[in-house]
C-alpha positions in Angstrom: -45.7 50.9 -6.3 -42.9 53.4 -6.6 -40.9 51.0 -8.7 -43.7 50.4 -11.1 -45.1 53.9 -11.1 -48.4 52.8 -9.7 -48.9 55.3 -6.9 -52.0 57.5 -7.3 -51.6 61.1 -8.6 -54.3 62.5 -6.3 -55.9 61.5 -3.0 -58.6 58.9 -3.6 -61.2 57.1 -1.5 -59.3 53.9 -2.5 -55.5 54.7 -2.5 -53.3 52.3 -4.5 -51.7 50.9 -1.3 -55.1 49.9 0.0 -56.1 48.3 -3.3 -53.0 46.2 -3.2 -54.1 44.9 0.2 -57.6 44.3 -1.2 -56.3 42.3 -4.1 -54.2 40.1 -1.8 -57.2 39.6 0.4 -59.2 38.5 -2.7 -56.7 35.6 -3.1 -57.2 34.5 0.6 -61.1 34.7 0.4 -61.6 33.5 -3.2 -65.1 32.3 -2.6 -66.3 35.6 -1.1 -67.8 38.6 -3.0 -65.7 41.8 -3.4 -67.7 43.6 -0.7 -67.5 40.7 1.7 -63.7 40.6 1.2 -63.6 44.4 1.9 -65.6 43.9 5.1 -63.1 41.2 6.2 -60.2 43.5 5.4 -61.7 46.2 7.7 -63.1 44.0 10.4 -60.4 44.6 13.0 -60.2 48.4 12.7 -62.5 48.8 15.7 -64.2 52.2 16.0 -62.4 53.8 13.0 -65.0 54.9 10.4 -64.0 53.5 7.0 -65.6 53.7 3.6 -67.6 50.9 2.2 -67.2 51.2 -1.6 -69.6 49.4 -3.9 -68.5 46.5 -6.1 -68.1 48.7 -9.2 -65.8 51.1 -7.3 -63.6 48.3 -6.2 -63.5 46.9 -9.7 -62.5 50.3 -11.2 -59.8 50.7 -8.5 -58.3 47.3 -9.5 -58.2 48.4 -13.1 -56.5 51.7 -12.2 -53.9 49.8 -10.2 -53.1 47.4 -13.0 -51.0 44.2 -12.7 -47.5 45.7 -12.5 -47.3 46.2 -8.7 -48.6 42.7 -8.1 -46.2 41.2 -10.6 -43.3 43.0 -9.0 -44.4 41.8 -5.6 -44.4 38.2 -6.9 -40.9 38.7 -8.3 -39.6 39.9 -5.0 -41.1 37.0 -3.0 -40.9 34.1 -5.4 -37.9 31.8 -4.9 -36.6 28.8 -3.0 -36.9 28.8 0.8 -36.0 25.3 2.0 -33.0 25.1 4.3 -30.4 22.4 3.8 -31.7 20.5 6.8 -35.0 19.9 5.1 -33.9 16.7 3.4 -37.2 16.2 1.5 -36.3 19.3 -0.6 -32.9 18.0 -1.6 -31.4 15.0 -3.3 -27.6 14.4 -3.2 -27.1 18.1 -2.4 -29.3 19.4 -5.2 -32.4 21.4 -4.5 -35.4 19.5 -6.0 -37.8 21.6 -8.1 -40.5 20.6 -10.5 -42.4 22.2 -13.4 -45.9 21.4 -14.5 -49.0 23.0 -16.0 -52.7 23.0 -15.9 -55.7 24.9 -17.4 -58.3 27.0 -15.5 -61.7 28.0 -16.6 -62.3 31.8 -16.5 -65.5 33.9 -16.8 -67.0 34.2 -20.3 -66.8 38.0 -20.6 -65.7 40.3 -23.4 -63.1 41.9 -21.1 -61.3 38.6 -21.1 -62.2 36.7 -24.3 -60.3 39.3 -26.5 -57.2 38.0 -24.9 -58.2 34.5 -23.8 -60.5 33.2 -26.6 -63.0 30.4 -26.4 -62.5 27.2 -28.3 -64.0 27.1 -31.7 -65.7 24.0 -33.2 -67.0 23.3 -36.7 -70.1 25.4 -36.2 -69.7 27.7 -33.1 -67.6 28.6 -30.0 -68.1 26.3 -27.0 -67.3 26.1 -23.3 -65.6 28.6 -21.2 -62.3 30.4 -22.1 -59.3 28.6 -20.7 -56.2 30.0 -19.0 -53.0 28.0 -19.2 -51.0 28.2 -16.0 -47.4 26.8 -15.7 -45.6 26.8 -12.4 -42.0 26.0 -11.2 -42.1 24.9 -7.6 -39.7 23.8 -4.9 -40.5 20.2 -3.9 -40.8 18.9 -0.3 -42.8 20.5 2.5 -42.3 24.1 1.4 -43.9 23.9 -2.1 -42.6 27.4 -2.6 -43.2 29.0 -6.0 -40.1 29.9 -7.9 -41.8 31.2 -11.0 -45.1 31.1 -12.9 -46.4 31.9 -16.4 -50.0 32.2 -17.6 -51.6 33.1 -20.8 -54.0 31.7 -23.5 -54.1 27.9 -23.8 -53.5 28.3 -27.6 -49.8 27.9 -26.7 -48.6 24.6 -25.1 -46.8 24.2 -21.8 -43.4 23.9 -23.5 -43.9 27.3 -25.0 -44.3 28.9 -21.6 -41.7 26.6 -19.8 -38.8 28.4 -21.5 -39.9 31.7 -19.8 -39.2 30.1 -16.4 -35.7 28.7 -17.1 -34.0 31.9 -15.7 -35.1 30.7 -12.3 -32.9 27.6 -12.5 -29.3 27.3 -11.5 -26.6 24.6 -11.0 -27.7 24.0 -7.4 -31.0 22.4 -8.6 -32.4 19.3 -10.2 -35.5 19.7 -12.2 -38.3 17.1 -12.3 -40.7 17.0 -15.2 -43.2 14.7 -16.9 -42.6 13.0 -20.2 -44.3 15.9 -22.0 -41.1 17.9 -21.5 -38.9 15.3 -23.1 -38.0 17.6 -26.0 -34.4 18.1 -27.1 -34.7 21.9 -27.4 -36.2 22.3 -23.9 -33.6 19.9 -22.3 -30.8 21.6 -24.0 -32.0 25.0 -22.6 -32.2 23.5 -19.1 -28.7 22.2 -19.5 -27.6 25.7 -20.3 -28.8 27.0 -16.9 -26.4 24.5 -15.2 -29.3 22.6 -13.6 -29.6 18.9 -13.6 -32.8 17.3 -14.8 -34.7 14.1 -14.3 -37.9 13.2 -16.2 -39.9 10.3 -17.4 -39.1 9.6 -21.0 -41.2 8.1 -23.9 -37.9 7.2 -25.6 -36.0 4.1 -24.5 -36.4 2.3 -21.2 -37.8 4.4 -18.5 -35.6 4.5 -15.4 -32.4 4.0 -17.3 -33.2 6.8 -19.7 -34.0 9.2 -16.8 -30.6 8.5 -15.2 -28.7 9.2 -18.4 -30.5 12.5 -18.7 -29.5 13.6 -15.3 -25.8 12.7 -15.7 -25.7 14.4 -19.1 -27.0 17.6 -17.6 -24.3 17.5 -14.8 -21.5 17.0 -17.3 
């Protein structure tokens, strides 16, 4: 919070530090209401008298906090964690990582749709707004997140994939689906020093993948 300038300027019922804990708890108990999560957060405080803010107060506290301290926390914690002894996470000495994306439906609310628009048909808007999420993960048993990007689905996965390349280095081999078989993207991966292996729509499958990987290493 100090690094991102997110600490409160005056004493509040919900200090910024507490709100960070609350937001993290929301991720653990995603099917619970805000107040139910607050109750879980305070459940082990014993005889200590604590506030029980209403849902609107918790929502305002989250807006005051903003995304910066949570983004910084992710940047600090994200990264590879597998030890060399964990063979499922390595192939011929290279740490195996993978990139892929998905879309998530989000609430149809004006506070979101200005940034994440709904799809528009010939006559009207339809469905829920969609969020595109792209993740770079360590393979094997850890499945540790190395990086993530999310924004409107009006931009394709390749557009966001470039923003994750700074997480790669020459100790890694990147796995990806055929969608990522684009010269510009593979050239950018090669620039990081990482090897890559992906299913290709050009040429004969396995042989083409092997050529890609060797080219990246040379």
